[in-house]
C-alpha positions as CSV (number, residue, x, y, z in Angstrom):
1,M,-26.5,17.4,3.1
2,D,-24.3,15.1,1.0
3,P,-25.5,15.5,-2.7
4,K,-24.3,12.0,-3.4
5,T,-26.3,10.3,-0.7
6,R,-28.4,7.4,-2.2
7,V,-32.0,7.0,-1.1
8,L,-34.2,4.0,-1.5
9,I,-38.0,4.5,-1.4
10,V,-40.1,1.3,-0.8
11,D,-43.8,1.8,-1.2
12,E,-46.5,-0.1,-3.1
13,D,-48.4,3.1,-3.8
14,A,-46.8,4.3,-7.1
15,A,-48.2,7.8,-6.7
16,I,-46.7,8.3,-3.2
17,A,-43.4,6.8,-4.3
18,K,-43.2,9.1,-7.4
19,Y,-44.0,12.2,-5.2
20,L,-41.3,11.3,-2.7
21,A,-38.8,10.5,-5.4
22,S,-39.4,13.8,-7.2
23,H,-39.1,15.8,-4.0
24,L,-35.8,14.1,-2.9
25,S,-34.3,14.4,-6.4
26,R,-34.8,18.1,-6.2
27,R,-32.9,18.0,-2.9
28,N,-29.9,16.4,-4.8
29,F,-30.4,12.9,-3.5
30,E,-29.8,9.9,-5.9
31,V,-33.1,8.1,-5.6
32,S,-34.1,4.5,-6.3
33,V,-37.7,3.1,-6.0
34,A,-38.9,-0.4,-5.2
35,S,-42.6,-1.5,-5.0
36,T,-42.2,-4.9,-3.4
37,G,-40.2,-6.3,-0.5
38,Q,-38.1,-8.6,-2.7
39,E,-37.3,-5.8,-5.1
40,A,-36.3,-3.6,-2.2
41,L,-33.8,-6.2,-1.0
42,R,-32.3,-6.6,-4.4
43,V,-32.1,-2.8,-5.1
44,F,-30.7,-2.2,-1.5
45,R,-27.9,-4.6,-2.1
46,T,-27.2,-3.1,-5.6
47,V,-27.2,0.6,-4.9
48,D,-26.1,0.5,-1.2
49,P,-28.2,3.5,0.0
50,G,-27.4,5.7,3.0
51,L,-31.1,6.2,3.6
52,A,-34.2,4.1,3.1
53,L,-37.9,5.2,3.4
54,I,-40.1,2.1,4.0
55,D,-43.9,1.8,4.0
56,L,-44.7,-0.6,6.9
57,A,-48.1,-1.6,5.5
58,M,-47.1,-3.7,2.4
59,E,-48.9,-6.7,1.2
60,T,-45.9,-8.3,-0.6
61,M,-43.7,-8.5,2.5
62,N,-44.2,-7.8,6.2
63,G,-42.8,-4.2,6.7
64,P,-41.1,-4.9,10.1
65,E,-39.5,-8.0,8.6
66,L,-38.1,-5.9,5.7
67,L,-36.8,-3.3,8.1
68,Q,-35.0,-6.0,10.1
69,R,-33.5,-7.6,7.0
70,L,-32.2,-4.3,5.6
71,K,-30.6,-3.5,9.0
72,Q,-28.9,-6.9,8.9
73,I,-27.5,-6.2,5.4
74,K,-26.2,-2.7,6.4
75,P,-26.5,-1.8,10.1
76,S,-25.2,1.8,9.4
77,A,-28.0,2.6,6.9
78,A,-30.5,5.2,8.1
79,I,-34.1,4.0,7.9
80,V,-37.3,6.1,8.2
81,V,-40.6,4.2,8.3
82,L,-43.7,5.5,6.7
83,S,-47.1,4.5,8.0
84,A,-50.7,5.7,8.3
85,D,-50.9,3.8,11.6
86,K,-50.2,6.4,14.4
87,D,-50.5,3.8,17.2
88,P,-47.6,4.4,19.7
89,E,-47.1,0.6,19.9
90,T,-46.3,0.5,16.2
91,V,-43.8,3.3,16.5
92,F,-42.2,1.5,19.5
93,K,-41.9,-1.8,17.6
94,A,-40.4,0.0,14.6
95,S,-37.8,1.7,16.7
96,K,-36.9,-1.5,18.5
97,L,-36.2,-3.1,15.1
98,G,-33.8,-0.4,14.2
99,A,-35.8,2.4,12.6
100,D,-34.2,5.8,13.0
101,D,-37.4,7.8,12.7
102,Y,-41.1,7.4,12.0
103,L,-43.2,9.5,9.7
104,S,-47.0,9.5,9.4
105,K,-48.8,9.4,6.1
106,P,-49.8,11.5,4.3
107,V,-46.2,12.8,4.2
108,D,-45.6,16.5,4.5
109,A,-42.5,17.5,2.4
110,A,-41.2,20.0,5.0
111,D,-41.6,17.5,7.8
112,L,-39.8,14.9,5.7
113,D,-36.8,17.2,5.1
114,L,-36.7,17.9,8.8
115,R,-36.7,14.3,9.8
116,I,-34.1,13.3,7.3
117,A,-31.8,16.1,8.4
118,R,-32.3,15.0,12.0
119,V,-31.5,11.4,11.2
120,F,-28.2,12.3,9.5
121,D,-27.3,14.7,12.3
122,N,-27.8,11.9,14.8
123,Q,-25.7,9.5,12.6
124,R,-22.9,12.1,12.4
125,L,-23.0,12.6,16.2
126,Y,-22.9,8.8,16.8
127,G,-20.0,8.6,14.3
128,Q,-18.1,11.3,16.2
129,V,-18.7,9.6,19.6
130,T,-17.5,6.2,18.1
131,Q,-14.4,7.9,16.6
132,F,-13.6,9.6,19.9
133,R,-13.9,6.2,21.7
134,E,-11.6,4.7,19.1
135,Q,-9.1,7.5,19.6
136,V,-9.1,6.9,23.3
137,R,-8.5,3.2,22.8
138,R,-5.7,3.9,20.3
139,Q,-4.2,6.4,22.7
140,D,-4.0,3.5,25.2
141,D,-2.2,1.4,22.6
142,F,0.2,4.3,21.8
143,T,1.0,4.8,25.5
144,M,1.6,1.1,26.0
145,L,3.8,0.8,23.0
146,F,6.0,3.8,23.6
147,G,5.9,4.3,27.4
148,A,8.4,1.8,28.8
149,S,11.4,1.4,26.5
150,P,14.2,3.8,25.5
151,K,14.2,2.2,22.0
152,M,10.5,2.8,21.6
153,M,10.8,6.3,22.9
154,E,13.4,6.9,20.1
155,I,10.9,5.6,17.6
156,K,8.2,7.9,19.0
157,M,10.5,10.9,18.4
158,T,10.9,9.8,14.8
159,I,7.2,9.5,14.4
160,E,6.7,13.0,15.7
161,Q,9.2,14.3,13.2
162,V,7.7,12.6,10.2
163,A,4.0,12.6,11.1
164,D,3.0,16.0,9.8
165,T,4.7,15.5,6.4
166,T,3.6,13.8,3.3
167,A,6.6,11.4,3.3
168,T,6.0,7.7,2.6
169,V,7.0,5.6,5.6
170,L,8.0,2.0,5.6
171,V,7.5,0.3,9.0
172,R,9.6,-2.8,9.4
173,G,9.7,-5.4,12.1
174,E,8.8,-9.0,13.0
175,S,5.2,-10.1,13.1
176,G,3.4,-8.9,16.2
177,T,5.7,-6.1,17.1
178,G,3.1,-3.3,16.7
179,K,3.6,-2.1,13.1
180,E,-0.1,-1.2,12.7
181,V,-0.1,0.8,16.0
182,V,2.9,2.8,14.7
183,A,1.2,3.5,11.4
184,R,-2.0,4.6,13.2
185,M,0.1,6.9,15.4
186,I,1.7,8.5,12.4
187,H,-1.8,9.1,11.0
188,S,-3.2,10.3,14.3
189,E,-0.3,12.8,14.9
190,S,-0.6,14.2,11.4
191,S,-2.9,16.9,10.0
192,R,-4.9,14.1,8.4
193,G,-5.8,12.6,11.8
194,D,-9.5,13.4,11.4
195,R,-9.6,11.9,7.9
196,P,-9.9,8.2,6.9
197,F,-7.3,5.6,7.9
198,V,-7.7,2.7,5.6
199,K,-5.8,-0.6,6.2
200,V,-5.2,-3.2,3.5
201,N,-3.5,-6.5,4.3
202,C,-1.8,-7.4,1.0
203,A,-1.2,-10.9,2.2
204,A,-4.8,-11.7,3.1
205,I,-6.4,-10.8,-0.2
206,P,-5.7,-13.0,-3.3
207,H,-3.7,-11.1,-5.9
208,E,-6.5,-11.6,-8.5
209,L,-8.8,-9.5,-6.2
210,L,-6.3,-7.1,-4.7
211,E,-6.4,-4.7,-7.7
212,S,-10.1,-4.2,-7.6
213,E,-9.9,-3.9,-3.8
214,L,-7.3,-1.1,-4.0
215,F,-8.5,0.7,-7.1
216,G,-12.2,-0.2,-7.5
217,Y,-14.0,-1.0,-10.7
218,E,-16.6,0.2,-13.1
219,P,-19.9,-1.5,-14.2
220,G,-19.1,-4.2,-16.7
221,A,-15.4,-4.5,-15.8
222,F,-15.9,-8.2,-15.3
223,T,-18.7,-10.7,-14.9
224,G,-20.8,-9.7,-11.9
225,A,-19.6,-6.1,-11.8
226,T,-23.1,-4.5,-12.0
227,R,-22.3,-1.2,-10.3
228,Q,-19.4,1.1,-9.7
229,K,-17.2,0.2,-6.6
230,L,-14.8,2.6,-5.0
231,G,-11.4,1.2,-4.1
232,K,-9.5,1.6,-0.9
233,F,-7.4,4.5,-2.4
234,E,-10.6,6.5,-3.0
235,Q,-12.0,5.6,0.4
236,A,-8.8,7.0,1.9
237,N,-8.8,10.2,-0.1
238,G,-7.6,13.1,2.1
239,G,-6.3,10.6,4.6
240,T,-3.9,7.7,4.9
241,I,-3.7,4.2,3.4
242,F,-1.8,1.5,5.3
243,L,-0.5,-1.3,3.1
244,D,0.4,-4.1,5.5
245,E,2.6,-6.9,4.3
246,V,3.4,-4.9,1.1
247,S,6.1,-7.5,0.3
248,E,3.4,-9.9,-0.7
249,M,2.0,-7.7,-3.4
250,H,2.1,-9.3,-6.8
251,P,4.7,-7.8,-9.2
252,A,1.9,-6.9,-11.7
253,L,0.3,-4.7,-9.1
254,Q,3.5,-3.1,-8.0
255,A,3.8,-1.0,-11.2
256,K,0.3,0.4,-10.6
257,L,1.1,1.3,-7.0
258,L,4.3,3.0,-8.2
259,H,2.2,5.1,-10.6
260,V,-0.1,6.2,-7.8
261,L,2.9,7.1,-5.6
262,Q,4.5,9.2,-8.4
263,D,1.4,10.8,-10.0
264,H,-1.3,10.5,-7.4
265,E,-3.7,9.1,-9.9
266,F,-4.9,5.7,-11.2
267,S,-7.8,4.2,-13.2
268,R,-10.4,1.8,-11.9
269,L,-10.8,-1.6,-13.5
270,G,-12.7,-1.0,-16.6
271,G,-12.4,2.7,-16.3
272,K,-11.7,5.1,-19.2
273,R,-10.3,8.0,-17.2
274,D,-7.8,8.5,-14.4
275,V,-9.0,9.2,-10.8
276,Q,-6.9,11.7,-8.8
277,V,-6.4,11.2,-5.1
278,D,-4.6,12.9,-2.2
279,V,-3.5,9.9,-0.1
280,R,-0.5,9.4,2.2
281,V,0.9,5.9,1.9
282,L,2.3,4.0,4.8
283,A,3.6,0.5,4.3
284,A,4.8,-2.4,6.5
285,T,6.7,-5.6,6.1
286,N,8.3,-8.3,8.1
287,K,10.4,-9.4,5.2
288,Q,13.8,-8.2,3.9
289,L,12.7,-6.2,0.9
290,E,16.3,-5.7,-0.2
291,R,16.6,-9.5,-0.7
292,A,13.2,-9.5,-2.5
293,V,14.6,-6.8,-4.8
294,E,17.8,-8.9,-5.4
295,D,15.6,-11.9,-6.2
296,G,13.5,-9.9,-8.7
297,V,10.2,-10.4,-6.9
298,F,9.9,-6.7,-5.7
299,R,10.5,-3.7,-7.9
300,E,13.6,-1.7,-7.0
301,D,12.0,1.6,-7.9
302,L,9.0,0.9,-5.8
303,F,11.2,-0.1,-2.9
304,Y,12.9,3.3,-3.1
305,R,9.6,5.1,-3.3
306,L,8.3,3.3,-0.2
307,N,11.5,3.5,1.7
308,V,11.7,7.3,2.0
309,V,11.6,7.0,5.8
310,T,12.1,3.7,7.6
311,I,11.0,2.9,11.1
312,H,12.3,-0.4,12.4
313,I,10.5,-1.8,15.4
314,P,12.7,-4.1,17.5
315,P,11.4,-7.5,18.6
316,L,10.0,-7.8,22.2
317,R,13.0,-10.0,23.2
318,D,15.2,-6.9,22.6
319,R,13.1,-4.8,24.9
320,R,12.2,-7.2,27.6
321,E,11.8,-4.4,30.2
322,E,8.4,-3.9,28.6
323,V,7.1,-7.4,29.3
324,P,5.7,-6.7,32.8
325,V,4.0,-3.5,31.6
326,F,2.3,-5.3,28.8
327,L,1.3,-8.2,31.1
328,E,-0.4,-5.8,33.5
329,Y,-2.1,-3.9,30.7
330,F,-3.5,-6.9,28.9
331,L,-4.5,-8.6,32.2
332,G,-6.6,-5.6,33.1
333,K,-8.0,-5.3,29.6
334,Y,-9.2,-8.9,29.3
335,S,-10.3,-9.3,32.9
336,E,-12.7,-6.5,32.2
337,H,-13.7,-7.8,28.8
338,Y,-14.4,-11.4,30.0
339,R,-15.7,-10.2,33.4
340,K,-13.2,-12.5,35.3
341,Q,-10.7,-11.7,38.0
342,P,-7.8,-14.1,37.8
343,P,-4.9,-13.7,40.2
344,K,-1.9,-11.6,39.1
345,F,1.0,-13.6,37.7
346,S,3.4,-15.0,40.3
347,E,7.0,-13.9,40.5
348,F,8.0,-17.3,39.1
349,A,5.7,-16.9,36.1
350,L,6.9,-13.4,35.5
351,S,10.5,-14.6,35.6
352,R,9.8,-17.3,33.0
353,M,8.1,-14.7,30.8
354,M,11.1,-12.4,31.1
355,E,13.3,-15.3,29.9
356,Y,11.1,-16.3,27.0
357,A,12.0,-15.3,23.5
358,W,8.5,-14.2,22.4
359,P,8.8,-15.2,18.7
360,G,5.3,-13.8,18.2
361,N,6.1,-10.6,20.0
362,I,3.4,-8.5,21.6
363,R,0.6,-10.3,19.7
364,E,1.8,-13.6,21.2
365,L,2.0,-12.1,24.7
366,E,-1.5,-10.6,24.3
367,N,-3.0,-14.0,23.3
368,L,-1.2,-15.7,26.2
369,V,-2.8,-13.3,28.7
370,K,-6.2,-13.7,27.0
371,R,-5.9,-17.5,27.5
372,Y,-4.9,-17.1,31.1
373,V,-7.9,-14.9,31.8
374,I,-10.2,-17.4,30.2
375,V,-8.7,-20.6,31.7
376,G,-7.2,-19.2,34.9
377,N,-4.4,-21.8,35.0
378,E,-1.0,-20.3,35.5
379,A,0.7,-23.7,35.5
380,Q,-0.6,-24.3,32.0
381,I,0.8,-21.0,30.7
382,I,4.2,-21.8,32.2
383,R,4.2,-25.3,30.5
384,E,3.4,-23.6,27.2
385,L,6.4,-21.3,27.6
386,S,8.7,-24.3,28.5
387,T,7.6,-26.8,25.8
388,H,6.2,-25.1,22.8
389,K,8.5,-22.2,22.1
390,P,12.2,-21.6,22.7
391,I,13.5,-20.0,25.9
392,V,16.1,-17.3,25.5
393,T,19.5,-18.0,26.9
394,S,19.7,-15.0,29.2
395,I,18.2,-11.7,30.4
396,S,20.9,-9.1,30.6
397,T,23.2,-6.7,28.8
398,P,23.6,-7.2,25.0
399,A,26.9,-8.6,24.0
400,A,29.0,-7.7,21.0
401,N,27.6,-10.6,19.0
402,G,24.0,-9.7,19.6
403,E,23.5,-12.3,22.3
404,A,23.2,-11.5,26.0
405,L,25.2,-11.9,29.1
406,S,24.1,-13.2,32.4
407,S,25.5,-15.1,35.4
408,S,23.1,-17.9,34.6
409,A,21.5,-19.2,31.4
410,V,18.3,-21.2,31.0
411,N,18.5,-24.5,29.2
412,A,15.6,-25.9,27.1
413,D,14.7,-28.2,30.1
414,G,14.5,-25.2,32.4
415,T,17.7,-25.9,34.3
416,N,20.5,-23.3,34.9
417,A,23.8,-23.5,33.3
418,E,26.5,-21.6,35.2
419,F,29.4,-19.8,33.5
420,E,31.9,-17.1,34.5
421,M,30.6,-13.6,34.8
422,P,32.6,-11.1,32.8
423,S,33.9,-7.9,34.4
424,L,31.9,-4.7,34.4
425,L,34.6,-3.2,32.1
426,E,34.2,-6.0,29.6
427,I,30.4,-5.7,29.7
428,G,30.6,-2.0,29.1
429,R,33.0,-2.5,26.2
430,R,30.8,-5.1,24.5
431,A,27.7,-3.0,25.1
432,A,29.4,0.0,23.5
433,M,30.5,-2.1,20.5
434,Q,26.9,-3.4,20.1
435,A,25.4,0.1,20.2
436,E,28.0,1.4,17.7
437,R,27.3,-1.5,15.3
438,E,23.5,-1.0,15.6
439,A,23.9,2.8,14.9
440,I,26.1,2.1,11.8
441,E,23.8,-0.5,10.4
442,R,20.7,1.7,10.9
443,V,22.3,4.7,9.2
444,L,23.6,2.5,6.3
445,A,20.1,1.1,5.9
446,Q,18.6,4.6,5.8
447,T,21.2,5.8,3.2
448,R,20.8,2.5,1.2
449,W,24.4,1.7,1.9
450,N,25.8,5.0,0.7
451,R,28.9,4.9,2.9
452,R,30.0,8.5,2.3
453,E,26.6,9.8,3.2
454,A,26.5,7.6,6.2
455,A,29.9,8.8,7.4
456,K,28.5,12.4,7.3
457,I,25.5,11.5,9.3
458,L,27.6,9.6,11.9
459,R,30.1,12.5,12.0
460,V,33.2,10.3,11.3
461,S,35.6,10.3,8.4
462,Y,34.9,8.1,5.5
463,K,38.1,6.2,6.2
464,A,37.1,5.7,9.9
465,L,33.8,4.3,8.8
466,L,35.5,1.8,6.4
467,N,37.8,0.7,9.2
468,K,34.8,0.1,11.5
469,L,33.0,-1.9,8.8
470,K,36.1,-4.0,8.3
471,L,36.3,-4.7,12.0
472,M,32.7,-5.6,12.2
473,E,33.1,-8.0,9.3
474,E,36.1,-9.7,10.9
475,H,34.2,-10.0,14.2
476,K,31.4,-11.8,12.4
477,K,33.8,-14.4,11.0
478,R,35.3,-15.2,14.4
479,P,34.0,-18.3,16.1
480,Q,31.5,-17.4,18.9
């Protein structure tokens, strides 16, 4: 039994409450007592117990009503009701309202211990089943994200290499590309996979509150801080914390985060001692952190700490072969969710989606399929693609300037613009140049533009790398 488990006893009979409190305190529970319904609600919100023992026959508040309100406040709390009424109908009603067990008065201490142990065993089992279901769902996400594209298979290999280390990983990519799925896969594949995975969106929490959210606080740290609160780092102890949109973190907090990364300890707000944690940090951003460092809004030393391993997720427009796979997956998922069976997308709709730039990436595609399942109007979806977002100019082999080649391009109005098709030799040459440039840029980013180190990794001479960089720079200056 967890010695830190908090228990709330709610009983108007002071003698019974004292007896139960004394017994449970000897069992290493942290016990609070309330004698009225209103006091029970107040104490419940303050101490946040894992277990509550409630007398159903109270005069100050209807017992079943109190049970219902406590379950609304914290559905995960275990509640055992106490009552001298052994009527099966009373037991049934209490169970229907969310009671985890029922104990007749007078309470036998051995029976109480047995019931409490059973309640926590059931909760643990339910948690394991829930976790297993979540793992299955995530595995579907992993399969979807890494199953159809050579670029994503390469990322999957990187994940497998770094997962079972303690290295900090920075996941980069546009909004909606699947950065959180990558972070969850790193955690799932690691030895910490059965430990907590805690996500914090640094952009969604005002910076005035983010410090207490990450590091917690002590009673009296500020007005309204009546009890100790554990921060996300403590909640993730032994597991992984995922700092999404880390570029939005206020500079004042960046120093504290750097301290945690270096020394694995921090102090809560209002705290007088440091708290040690064993937490792996994964971070994600859709911004250019190098530019943020240059602009002085992101600490350079923190950037280097976060950027031990970088995983860059390409946008969906650069891996359009995945579009049909995602469409089929999300169509099946939301057809089942909304209990609707819309027709599959037509070939025309599929071709328009393959041509579309997907500025919102996988998230945008998912939302589009969700709307289609709900509305069932393919024509409306096609109009959205044609009028509200840009259409990409082609669907073929990448060219040397990062654009694509095709025998026909799609104008903004949906008409085709014909141009001369280059030879296969020219397409191959441009594709090779593009691949070479991407490889050089990726390695330079990994080595933080240490060109000598990059040359060793690329297995070319330092002079050859400089010549290639010069050619790349000249090519960028040419009119396209």
